[in-house]
Backbone as JSON, one array per atom type, in Angstrom:
{
  "sequence": "MKRKFAVVAALVVVAAGAISGGAAIAGGGGDDDATESPITGAALDNAANAALRHTGGGRVTGTEVGDEESYYEVEVSLDGGRQVDVQLDKSFNIVGSEADRDGSGED",
  "N": [[0.99, -1.11, 0.05], [2.07, 1.06, 0.95], [3.99, 2.03, -1.13], [1.89, 1.92, -3.44], [0.99, 4.39, -3.01], [3.28, 6.06, -3.22], [3.82, 5.79, -5.33], [1.64, 6.88, -6.67], [2.15, 9.39, -5.13], [4.31, 10.52, -6.56], [3.54, 10.72, -8.55], [1.74, 12.65, -8.83], [3.13, 14.57, -8.72], [4.35, 15.27, -10.54], [2.98, 15.73, -12.61], [2.22, 18.14, -12.5], [4.07, 19.58, -11.76], [4.33, 19.84, -14.56], [2.79, 20.96, -15.13], [2.35, 23.43, -14.4], [5.21, 24.1, -15.59], [4.45, 24.07, -18.52], [2.52, 26.19, -18.53], [3.99, 28.74, -17.45], [5.97, 28.68, -19.36], [3.73, 29.19, -21.4], [2.51, 31.47, -20.98], [4.83, 33.8, -20.87], [5.7, 33.98, -23.4], [4.81, 35.98, -24.64], [4.44, 38.69, -23.73], [6.31, 40.89, -24.01], [7.7, 42.54, -22.25], [7.86, 40.83, -20.08], [10.07, 40.05, -19.27], [12.48, 42.08, -18.77], [14.5, 44.15, -17.24], [14.64, 45.49, -14.59], [16.65, 49.51, -13.59], [18.17, 49.6, -11.2], [18.82, 50.4, -8.08], [22.27, 52.56, -7.55], [22.84, 52.57, -10.09], [19.72, 53.19, -10.42], [19.48, 55.32, -9.57], [21.96, 57.31, -11.08], [21.47, 56.86, -13.76], [18.88, 58.09, -14.2], [19.13, 60.71, -13.21], [21.05, 61.08, -15.8], [19.44, 60.78, -17.92], [16.84, 62.76, -17.38], [18.6, 65.34, -17.93], [18.43, 65.28, -20.19], [16.32, 65.57, -21.39], [15.53, 67.73, -19.87], [14.29, 67.79, -18.16], [10.69, 66.45, -16.98], [9.58, 63.91, -15.97], [10.41, 60.04, -14.99], [9.39, 57.22, -15.74], [10.01, 54.03, -16.26], [12.17, 51.95, -16.32], [15.16, 50.54, -17.59], [17.71, 48.04, -17.92], [19.68, 46.75, -20.17], [18.73, 46.6, -22.64], [18.05, 46.51, -26.3], [19.07, 48.38, -28.22], [20.45, 49.34, -26.04], [22.79, 49.56, -23.61], [21.72, 50.43, -21.11], [17.29, 51.88, -20.79], [16.01, 54.82, -20.18], [12.51, 55.5, -19.89], [11.18, 58.59, -19.72], [8.04, 61.06, -18.97], [6.91, 63.3, -20.44], [5.66, 66.62, -20.06], [2.63, 67.4, -21.58], [2.01, 65.1, -22.23], [4.01, 63.51, -24.02], [6.91, 61.44, -23.99], [10.28, 60.18, -24.16], [12.18, 58.03, -25.11], [14.96, 57.04, -23.8], [18.77, 56.17, -24.77], [21.25, 55.01, -22.58], [25.2, 54.66, -21.99], [26.88, 52.47, -20.66], [28.32, 54.25, -18.88], [27.03, 56.37, -18.17], [26.36, 58.07, -20.32], [24.27, 59.57, -22.45], [23.82, 57.66, -25.14], [21.2, 57.46, -27.15], [18.54, 59.43, -28.1], [14.39, 59.18, -28.0], [11.83, 59.31, -29.95], [8.03, 59.06, -28.87], [5.94, 59.79, -31.41], [3.27, 60.46, -31.48], [2.47, 61.34, -29.7], [1.11, 60.13, -27.24], [2.05, 57.84, -26.17], [2.68, 55.67, -26.62], [4.5, 53.87, -28.9]],
  "CA": [[-0.29, 0.0, 0.28], [2.83, 2.51, 1.07], [4.6, 1.69, -2.78], [1.1, 2.25, -4.27], [0.98, 5.79, -2.5], [4.4, 6.44, -3.23], [4.28, 6.46, -7.12], [0.36, 7.94, -7.27], [2.29, 10.77, -5.13], [5.19, 11.34, -7.92], [3.06, 10.96, -10.24], [1.14, 13.66, -8.52], [3.93, 16.0, -8.38], [5.26, 14.74, -12.07], [2.09, 16.29, -13.44], [2.11, 19.22, -11.17], [5.67, 20.16, -12.25], [4.59, 19.64, -16.23], [1.92, 21.54, -16.44], [3.31, 24.77, -14.1], [6.08, 24.46, -16.86], [3.5, 25.29, -19.52], [2.09, 27.6, -17.68], [5.35, 29.14, -17.28], [6.21, 28.9, -21.19], [2.51, 30.0, -22.77], [2.58, 32.5, -20.46], [6.03, 33.84, -21.1], [5.85, 34.46, -25.04], [4.28, 37.38, -25.52], [4.79, 39.36, -23.17], [8.68, 41.35, -23.66], [7.97, 43.23, -20.73], [7.86, 40.37, -18.51], [11.53, 39.45, -19.71], [12.62, 42.8, -18.96], [15.2, 44.26, -15.59], [14.81, 47.37, -14.37], [17.82, 49.47, -13.47], [18.27, 49.34, -9.6], [19.94, 50.85, -7.08], [22.71, 53.47, -7.67], [22.49, 52.62, -11.25], [18.98, 53.71, -11.03], [20.04, 57.05, -9.72], [22.81, 58.06, -12.26], [20.31, 57.2, -15.37], [17.55, 58.82, -14.24], [19.38, 61.58, -13.66], [21.33, 61.39, -16.77], [18.23, 61.38, -18.95], [16.63, 64.01, -17.29], [19.23, 65.86, -17.44], [18.51, 65.15, -21.67], [14.87, 65.68, -21.73], [15.11, 68.77, -19.58], [13.17, 67.48, -17.22], [10.1, 65.22, -16.95], [8.89, 62.22, -14.76], [11.29, 58.18, -14.85], [8.58, 56.53, -16.22], [10.37, 53.44, -16.83], [13.81, 51.74, -16.92], [15.26, 48.26, -18.59], [18.66, 47.38, -17.93], [20.25, 45.82, -21.37], [18.04, 46.96, -23.72], [18.13, 45.81, -27.49], [19.48, 49.69, -28.37], [21.76, 50.48, -24.98], [22.95, 49.04, -22.19], [20.43, 51.29, -20.02], [16.66, 53.01, -21.37], [15.11, 55.35, -19.67], [11.52, 56.69, -20.3], [10.64, 60.2, -19.51], [7.17, 61.09, -19.62], [7.36, 64.95, -20.91], [4.28, 67.58, -19.83], [1.77, 68.09, -22.36], [1.81, 63.91, -22.46], [5.45, 63.32, -24.48], [7.15, 60.73, -24.06], [10.92, 60.2, -24.66], [13.07, 56.43, -24.36], [16.75, 58.18, -23.49], [18.98, 55.19, -23.95], [22.77, 55.35, -22.33], [25.6, 53.04, -22.33], [27.44, 51.78, -19.22], [29.28, 54.99, -17.94], [25.2, 56.38, -18.05], [26.14, 58.7, -21.73], [23.77, 59.78, -24.22], [23.62, 57.11, -26.56], [21.21, 57.5, -28.37], [17.01, 59.16, -27.46], [13.39, 58.49, -29.14], [10.25, 60.71, -29.15], [6.91, 59.2, -29.55], [5.51, 60.49, -32.6], [1.99, 61.22, -31.35], [2.32, 62.36, -27.84], [0.16, 58.93, -26.7], [3.26, 57.5, -24.75], [2.6, 53.93, -28.12], [4.86, 53.59, -30.29]],
  "C": [[0.6, 1.4, 0.01], [3.96, 2.25, -0.81], [3.57, 2.0, -3.07], [0.73, 3.89, -3.74], [1.92, 6.56, -2.62], [4.38, 6.79, -5.02], [2.88, 7.31, -7.74], [1.25, 9.64, -6.81], [3.58, 11.51, -6.18], [4.55, 11.72, -8.76], [1.94, 12.37, -10.98], [2.57, 14.67, -9.31], [4.85, 16.33, -10.25], [4.53, 15.91, -12.37], [1.73, 17.62, -13.18], [3.17, 20.05, -12.54], [5.22, 20.82, -14.08], [3.53, 20.84, -16.37], [2.04, 23.35, -15.63], [3.79, 25.35, -15.34], [5.25, 24.85, -17.63], [2.94, 26.25, -19.5], [3.46, 28.17, -17.95], [5.62, 29.75, -19.09], [5.18, 29.9, -22.0], [2.03, 31.1, -21.99], [4.13, 33.56, -20.76], [7.11, 34.46, -22.22], [5.56, 35.85, -25.56], [4.18, 38.35, -25.33], [6.81, 40.32, -23.34], [8.46, 42.21, -22.02], [7.81, 42.02, -19.55], [9.41, 39.41, -19.09], [12.55, 40.98, -19.14], [13.29, 43.49, -17.62], [14.71, 45.45, -15.4], [16.47, 48.31, -13.87], [17.24, 49.61, -12.08], [18.77, 50.48, -8.7], [20.62, 52.57, -6.99], [23.11, 53.65, -9.37], [21.62, 53.23, -11.58], [19.11, 55.65, -11.11], [20.35, 58.19, -10.9], [21.94, 58.07, -13.72], [19.53, 58.05, -15.32], [17.79, 60.5, -14.2], [20.26, 62.31, -14.8], [20.13, 61.73, -17.85], [16.99, 62.33, -18.46], [17.1, 65.42, -17.55], [18.84, 66.12, -19.51], [17.48, 65.62, -21.82], [14.44, 66.92, -21.33], [14.19, 68.74, -18.87], [12.32, 66.39, -17.12], [10.11, 64.73, -15.67], [9.65, 60.7, -15.18], [10.04, 57.89, -15.08], [8.44, 54.73, -16.06], [11.23, 53.22, -17.31], [14.31, 50.92, -17.09], [17.35, 48.41, -18.26], [18.92, 46.2, -19.67], [19.08, 45.36, -22.62], [18.89, 46.3, -24.98], [19.25, 47.05, -28.09], [20.72, 49.78, -27.31], [21.8, 49.21, -24.11], [21.71, 49.54, -21.16], [19.2, 52.4, -20.79], [16.45, 52.94, -19.86], [14.29, 55.28, -20.02], [10.87, 57.69, -19.55], [9.32, 60.64, -20.42], [7.38, 62.65, -19.21], [6.05, 65.84, -20.54], [3.94, 67.75, -21.37], [1.61, 66.07, -22.88], [3.28, 62.95, -23.3], [6.33, 62.36, -24.03], [8.37, 60.37, -24.75], [12.03, 58.68, -23.81], [14.51, 57.44, -24.65], [17.63, 56.55, -23.46], [20.53, 55.82, -23.48], [23.31, 54.29, -22.19], [26.14, 52.68, -20.5], [28.36, 52.71, -18.33], [27.96, 56.33, -17.59], [25.82, 57.83, -19.2], [25.41, 58.86, -22.65], [24.14, 58.55, -24.96], [22.62, 57.2, -28.48], [19.27, 58.47, -27.94], [15.75, 59.16, -28.37], [11.79, 59.04, -28.42], [9.4, 59.4, -29.66], [6.52, 59.72, -30.21], [3.84, 61.3, -32.88], [1.56, 62.09, -29.9], [1.39, 61.1, -27.5], [0.99, 57.92, -25.88], [3.31, 55.75, -26.18], [3.62, 54.84, -28.9], [4.08, 52.84, -31.47]]
}
């Protein structure tokens, strides 16, 4: 009886793992935000300050380490609803920026 219970319990654990693993794969496939890593600590302060100097003000509304275009990306929302993505290198030097086209915050 103990052996039968152990086999059933092992099958339940394997099935649960397969189900949760499949859900994780299915859930992670379509959302780029799920794989983005925010900037943290002193690097966040340095990146935010550099981005805000570049844009002449605004409010930091998002950050990312390891962006496809640069080492750091800082999203700045400006008065009037415009949004600017500021690209920085590892030393917090500006390497590029891109403003949204229509002021909606959506590219």
